[in-house]
Wavefront OBJ file of the C-alpha trace (Angstrom):
o trace
v -20.142 -85.366 26.974
v -19.937 -83.024 24.034
v -23.144 -84.419 22.563
v -24.925 -83.774 25.864
v -23.777 -80.094 25.847
v -24.926 -79.633 22.251
v -28.353 -81.091 23.031
v -28.736 -78.775 26.062
v -27.886 -75.772 23.869
v -30.359 -76.815 21.183
v -33.123 -77.286 23.740
v -32.457 -73.796 25.200
v -32.408 -72.226 21.735
v -35.657 -73.938 20.864
v -37.286 -72.462 23.956
v -35.996 -68.917 23.260
v -36.672 -68.613 19.494
v -40.496 -68.323 19.688
v -40.238 -65.533 22.247
v -37.569 -63.736 20.220
v -39.619 -64.051 17.034
v -42.671 -62.596 18.830
v -40.550 -59.668 20.176
v -39.017 -59.011 16.758
v -42.448 -58.922 15.140
v -43.701 -56.491 17.780
v -40.589 -54.276 17.387
v -40.954 -54.183 13.583
v -44.563 -53.088 13.864
v -43.584 -50.418 16.382
v -40.797 -49.102 14.159
v -43.120 -48.969 11.160
v -45.654 -47.007 13.189
v -43.025 -44.542 14.412
v -41.655 -44.095 10.880
v -45.128 -43.356 9.564
v -45.664 -40.738 12.273
v -42.327 -39.072 11.452
v -43.125 -38.945 7.727
v -46.543 -37.420 8.437
v -45.013 -34.766 10.689
v -42.353 -33.871 8.097
v -45.033 -33.474 5.436
v -46.988 -31.138 7.704
v -43.918 -29.026 8.389
v -43.083 -28.866 4.671
v -46.579 -27.583 3.853
v -46.705 -25.009 6.640
v -43.291 -23.374 6.351
v -42.721 -20.267 4.123
v -40.241 -20.506 1.242
v -36.761 -19.735 2.541
v -34.816 -16.883 1.001
v -32.122 -18.365 -1.198
v -29.531 -16.969 -3.540
v -31.774 -18.087 -6.425
v -34.152 -15.259 -5.498
v -31.514 -12.538 -5.833
v -29.575 -11.400 -8.902
v -26.730 -8.874 -8.849
v -25.306 -6.958 -11.795
v -21.904 -5.231 -11.621
v -21.244 -2.942 -14.569
v -19.286 0.046 -15.745
v -18.046 2.118 -18.652
v -14.597 3.779 -18.712
v -14.262 6.553 -21.317
v -10.995 8.534 -21.337
v -10.446 11.123 -24.080
v -7.579 13.260 -25.358
v -8.017 16.215 -27.639
v -7.520 19.751 -28.883
v -9.903 22.702 -28.645
v -8.995 25.535 -30.991
v -10.443 29.084 -30.844
v -9.396 32.399 -32.359
v -7.541 33.281 -29.159
v -5.954 30.000 -28.007
v -5.396 26.290 -28.488
v -5.907 23.928 -25.569
v -4.824 20.284 -25.227
v -6.576 18.285 -22.553
v -7.148 14.799 -21.185
v -10.844 14.469 -20.554
v -13.532 12.020 -19.670
v -16.783 11.185 -21.450
v -18.817 10.410 -18.320
v -17.089 7.268 -17.071
v -19.157 5.405 -14.503
v -19.324 2.261 -12.399
v -22.390 0.766 -10.795
v -24.129 -2.137 -9.135
v -27.757 -3.182 -9.518
v -29.710 -5.868 -7.690
v -33.122 -7.512 -7.915
v -34.814 -9.731 -5.332
v -37.909 -11.819 -6.023
v -40.536 -11.482 -3.309
v -42.921 -14.214 -2.170
v -45.984 -12.309 -3.428
v -44.887 -12.247 -7.068
v -43.380 -8.765 -6.948
v -39.695 -7.839 -7.252
v -37.610 -5.432 -5.189
v -34.714 -3.670 -6.921
v -31.946 -1.169 -6.227
v -29.179 0.608 -8.130
v -26.145 2.683 -7.241
v -24.080 4.276 -10.040
v -21.103 6.592 -9.517
v -18.881 8.807 -11.647
v -15.245 7.837 -12.212
v -13.242 11.032 -12.683
v -10.543 9.901 -15.093
v -9.682 13.483 -16.045
v -8.872 14.333 -12.419
v -7.363 12.104 -9.772
v -9.405 9.088 -10.937
v -11.458 9.077 -7.754
v -15.115 8.191 -7.479
v -17.292 11.246 -7.944
v -20.914 12.060 -7.211
v -23.628 9.472 -7.526
v -25.274 9.439 -10.936
v -28.064 7.182 -9.698
v -29.051 5.872 -6.281
v -32.536 4.461 -5.785
v -34.621 1.594 -4.417
v -37.968 0.403 -5.726
v -40.544 -2.316 -6.197
v -42.244 -3.602 -9.346
v -45.030 -5.970 -10.320
v -48.208 -6.094 -12.392
v -49.093 -2.614 -11.127
v -45.937 -1.114 -12.665
v -42.742 0.165 -11.094
v -42.210 2.617 -8.224
v -38.785 3.936 -7.154
v -37.431 6.525 -4.716
v -34.056 8.244 -5.011
v -31.779 9.814 -7.620
v -32.708 8.620 -11.112
v -33.155 9.633 -14.751
v -35.860 12.147 -15.574
v -38.504 11.233 -18.142
v -37.303 14.212 -20.187
v -33.891 12.653 -20.682
v -34.982 9.011 -20.908
v -37.415 9.473 -23.804
v -36.471 12.850 -25.343
v -32.711 13.161 -24.860
v -31.564 9.536 -24.923
v -32.445 8.737 -28.594
v -30.050 11.508 -29.749
v -27.342 10.840 -27.132
v -24.938 8.935 -29.410
v -21.624 10.825 -29.228
v -18.522 10.193 -27.109
v -18.342 13.344 -25.018
v -19.675 14.657 -21.742
v -21.711 17.491 -23.274
v -24.331 15.418 -25.055
v -26.946 15.370 -26.428
v -25.514 18.403 -28.188
v -28.384 20.933 -27.888
v -30.382 19.175 -25.170
v -27.373 19.470 -22.864
v -27.721 23.270 -22.828
v -31.209 23.296 -21.377
v -32.689 20.269 -19.691
v -32.190 18.001 -16.667
v -30.627 14.566 -16.777
v -30.729 12.871 -13.374
v -32.334 14.419 -10.315
v -32.137 13.539 -6.621
v -35.021 13.234 -4.155
v -37.428 11.891 -6.761
v -40.405 9.536 -6.591
v -41.114 7.858 -9.942
v -43.761 5.610 -11.468
v -43.421 3.573 -14.680
v -45.909 1.276 -16.429
v -45.908 -0.481 -19.804
v -49.138 -1.017 -21.745
v -47.949 -3.302 -24.514
v -45.685 -1.167 -26.736
v -46.631 2.026 -24.894
v -44.574 3.122 -21.885
v -45.963 5.663 -19.410
v -43.614 7.518 -17.044
v -44.072 10.208 -14.403
v -42.012 11.476 -11.471
v -41.929 14.275 -8.941
v -39.082 15.853 -7.032
v -39.642 16.697 -3.364
v -36.981 18.762 -1.589
v -37.939 19.299 2.017
v -35.213 21.895 2.494
v -36.950 24.326 0.096
v -39.942 26.499 0.955
v -41.889 25.327 -2.097
v -45.163 23.610 -1.289
v -45.615 20.253 -3.002
v -43.173 19.095 -5.641
v -40.247 21.060 -7.039
v -40.421 19.269 -10.390
v -43.018 17.173 -12.219
v -42.099 15.339 -15.414
v -44.212 12.840 -17.330
v -44.556 11.389 -20.792
v -45.279 8.513 -23.163
v -43.027 6.487 -25.431
v -44.254 4.139 -28.163
v -41.862 1.489 -29.461
v -42.842 -0.039 -32.795
v -41.092 -2.081 -35.472
v -37.604 -0.495 -35.461
v -38.908 2.949 -34.472
v -39.849 5.006 -31.401
v -42.068 8.044 -30.872
v -42.177 9.973 -27.602
v -43.614 13.090 -26.008
v -42.980 14.580 -22.569
v -44.009 17.524 -20.402
v -41.896 19.007 -17.613
v -42.741 21.766 -15.166
v -40.530 23.043 -12.376
v -40.172 26.053 -10.113
v -37.438 28.514 -11.018
v -36.383 31.710 -9.228
v -39.094 34.242 -10.005
v -40.938 32.105 -12.548
v -42.057 28.625 -13.590
v -40.481 26.591 -16.368
v -42.745 24.559 -18.646
v -41.159 22.330 -21.266
v -42.764 20.316 -24.056
v -40.545 17.809 -25.845
v -40.966 15.321 -28.681
v -38.566 12.779 -30.154
v -38.456 10.002 -32.700
v -35.996 7.401 -33.918
v -35.926 4.891 -36.762
v -33.585 2.108 -37.863
v -33.231 1.197 -41.541
v -31.045 -1.875 -41.301
v -27.564 -0.551 -40.533
v -28.714 3.094 -40.622
v -30.073 4.799 -37.488
v -31.613 8.284 -37.469
v -33.168 10.232 -34.587
v -34.470 13.710 -33.830
v -35.498 15.592 -30.672
v -37.155 18.989 -30.170
v -37.952 20.995 -27.035
v -39.875 24.202 -26.458
v -38.984 25.720 -23.064
v -41.308 28.421 -21.735
v -40.122 30.575 -18.823
v -42.779 33.254 -19.076
v -41.131 35.262 -21.815
v -38.948 38.207 -20.830
v -36.118 36.855 -22.954
v -35.913 33.520 -21.139
v -37.719 31.183 -23.564
v -35.532 28.618 -25.305
v -35.682 25.833 -27.894
v -33.432 22.865 -28.685
v -33.137 20.808 -31.856
v -31.000 17.673 -32.220
v -30.666 15.656 -35.434
v -28.367 12.611 -35.487
v -27.524 9.659 -37.675
v -25.312 6.592 -37.375
v -24.305 4.091 -40.049
v -22.680 0.721 -39.405
v -20.250 0.208 -42.285
v -19.348 -3.332 -41.201
v -18.758 -5.291 -37.997
v -15.729 -3.098 -37.201
v -16.470 0.472 -38.307
v -19.311 2.891 -37.613
v -19.744 6.555 -38.587
v -21.957 9.127 -36.846
v -23.150 12.620 -37.738
v -25.000 15.256 -35.724
v -26.507 18.712 -36.181
v -27.947 20.754 -33.303
v -29.315 24.211 -32.573
v -29.851 25.860 -29.199
v -31.872 29.086 -29.395
v -32.974 31.709 -26.878
v -34.571 35.145 -27.148
v -32.015 37.086 -25.121
v -30.291 40.216 -26.397
v -27.120 39.459 -28.381
v -24.708 40.295 -25.581
v -26.407 37.779 -23.265
v -27.554 35.241 -25.834
v -25.995 31.774 -25.887
v -27.495 30.640 -29.175
v -25.185 28.111 -30.755
v -25.068 25.662 -33.660
v -23.016 22.478 -33.460
v -21.940 19.988 -36.120
v -20.329 16.681 -35.128
v -18.707 13.867 -37.107
v -17.435 10.642 -35.521
v -15.665 7.479 -36.624
v -15.605 4.433 -34.319
v -13.505 1.259 -34.485
v -15.138 -1.597 -32.616
v -12.491 -4.110 -31.574
v -15.182 -6.065 -29.745
v -18.709 -5.413 -28.444
v -17.133 -4.163 -25.209
v -14.151 -2.135 -26.429
v -13.727 0.488 -29.115
v -11.700 3.490 -30.201
v -13.148 6.693 -31.627
v -12.236 10.015 -33.209
v -14.584 13.008 -33.202
v -14.537 16.415 -34.885
v -16.984 19.086 -33.699
v -17.587 22.685 -34.754
v -19.262 25.040 -32.270
v -20.537 28.307 -33.734
v -22.223 31.052 -31.647
v -24.768 33.268 -33.372
v -23.372 36.265 -31.457
v -19.689 35.680 -30.779
v -18.084 37.674 -27.975
v -14.306 37.473 -27.581
v -13.186 36.038 -24.262
v -16.565 34.555 -23.266
v -18.337 33.135 -26.333
v -15.841 32.127 -28.974
v -16.433 29.797 -31.884
v -14.313 26.677 -31.614
v -13.255 23.516 -33.370
v -12.598 20.395 -31.347
v -10.822 17.179 -32.218
v -10.772 14.350 -29.704
v -9.741 10.710 -29.710
v -10.622 8.256 -27.014
v -11.299 4.767 -25.818
v -14.378 3.165 -24.363
v -14.393 -0.039 -22.347
v -17.676 -1.456 -21.085
v -18.047 -4.366 -18.680
v -21.105 -6.123 -17.327
v -21.090 -9.119 -14.985
v -24.151 -10.829 -13.523
v -24.216 -13.301 -10.657
l 1 2 3 4 5 6 7 8 9 10 11 12 13 14 15 16 17 18 19 20 21 22 23 24 25 26 27 28 29 30 31 32 33 34 35 36 37 38 39 40 41 42 43 44 45 46 47 48 49 50 51 52 53 54 55 56 57 58 59 60 61 62 63 64 65 66 67 68 69 70 71 72 73 74 75 76 77 78 79 80 81 82 83 84 85 86 87 88 89 90 91 92 93 94 95 96 97 98 99 100 101 102 103 104 105 106 107 108 109 110 111 112 113 114 115 116 117 118 119 120 121 122 123 124 125 126 127 128 129 130 131 132 133 134 135 136 137 138 139 140 141 142 143 144 145 146 147 148 149 150 151 152 153 154 155 156 157 158 159 160 161 162 163 164 165 166 167 168 169 170 171 172 173 174 175 176 177 178 179 180 181 182 183 184 185 186 187 188 189 190 191 192 193 194 195 196 197 198 199 200 201 202 203 204 205 206 207 208 209 210 211 212 213 214 215 216 217 218 219 220 221 222 223 224 225 226 227 228 229 230 231 232 233 234 235 236 237 238 239 240 241 242 243 244 245 246 247 248 249 250 251 252 253 254 255 256 257 258 259 260 261 262 263 264 265 266 267 268 269 270 271 272 273 274 275 276 277 278 279 280 281 282 283 284 285 286 287 288 289 290 291 292 293 294 295 296 297 298 299 300 301 302 303 304 305 306 307 308 309 310 311 312 313 314 315 316 317 318 319 320 321 322 323 324 325 326 327 328 329 330 331 332 333 334 335 336 337 338 339 340 341 342 343 344 345 346 347 348 349 350 351 352 353 354
């Protein structure tokens, strides 16, 4: 009986297997065809779609520099002790690669008022721009060319009023500016204009342009600035140069500021030097002259001499001590008094990219 059941099962299986094999072969061919169609469609979609924006296309830089000071200012009439601040700041910068080979960028940098209530102060920089083979264009508050290539090489001291003579006369950062920058090998070209719609001046309020050449351990620069002033125009020509001789750095800057005469013309001269004694200590020296052609009672002509010693605990943290003599050509008690200053301070820089 059991043998009869087994034989019946074998006969049925024998009848079904050819049909099943034929169906399996047909199904396999169908699946292969469908798989091929899917792969083709995926390839088409991959070719046609635009590159997706990913975090790899964007870089962000968070940075800052905290610079508290403490010191004594001594004049013939009084001595004053004060906690100060050497332009502490905090900022964030970002760049985003665009699909056409260009790069968008933005920066916001703000004062940190350590000498006051330690709150955030006015914006030092706030701009957005785009750059590529054509150069770099930005709109917003940013450095002037005059400071970037004339003032910056001599801006080496740890105090708010620097560069020493340049600080008396020329602009640093300006709002409502449109700027253009382009490098031609070692030669950098810069120009910007300031456009304040709230004024009644037609066109730009300020135009500043110049060139900077960077060679083997040296720089040479020249700039021209013109801006509208109450009752007159201001035209400034500036030149600067810097050179490194191993551990020794020297730089000089000169400006001739023409305001149409009438006792308003001015000049600035800054001479500085820095020497790295070793990996820990650095010394700096500076000599500056600010001149005008005003009558003695109104003149603010002044000569400054600065000497600084810095202790670098690390590339990001150091201590410093500065002595500075400020001598007016025409001293007036109560308003223009010669002074000697001694300050000590700390400087902590941080810079994180992600």
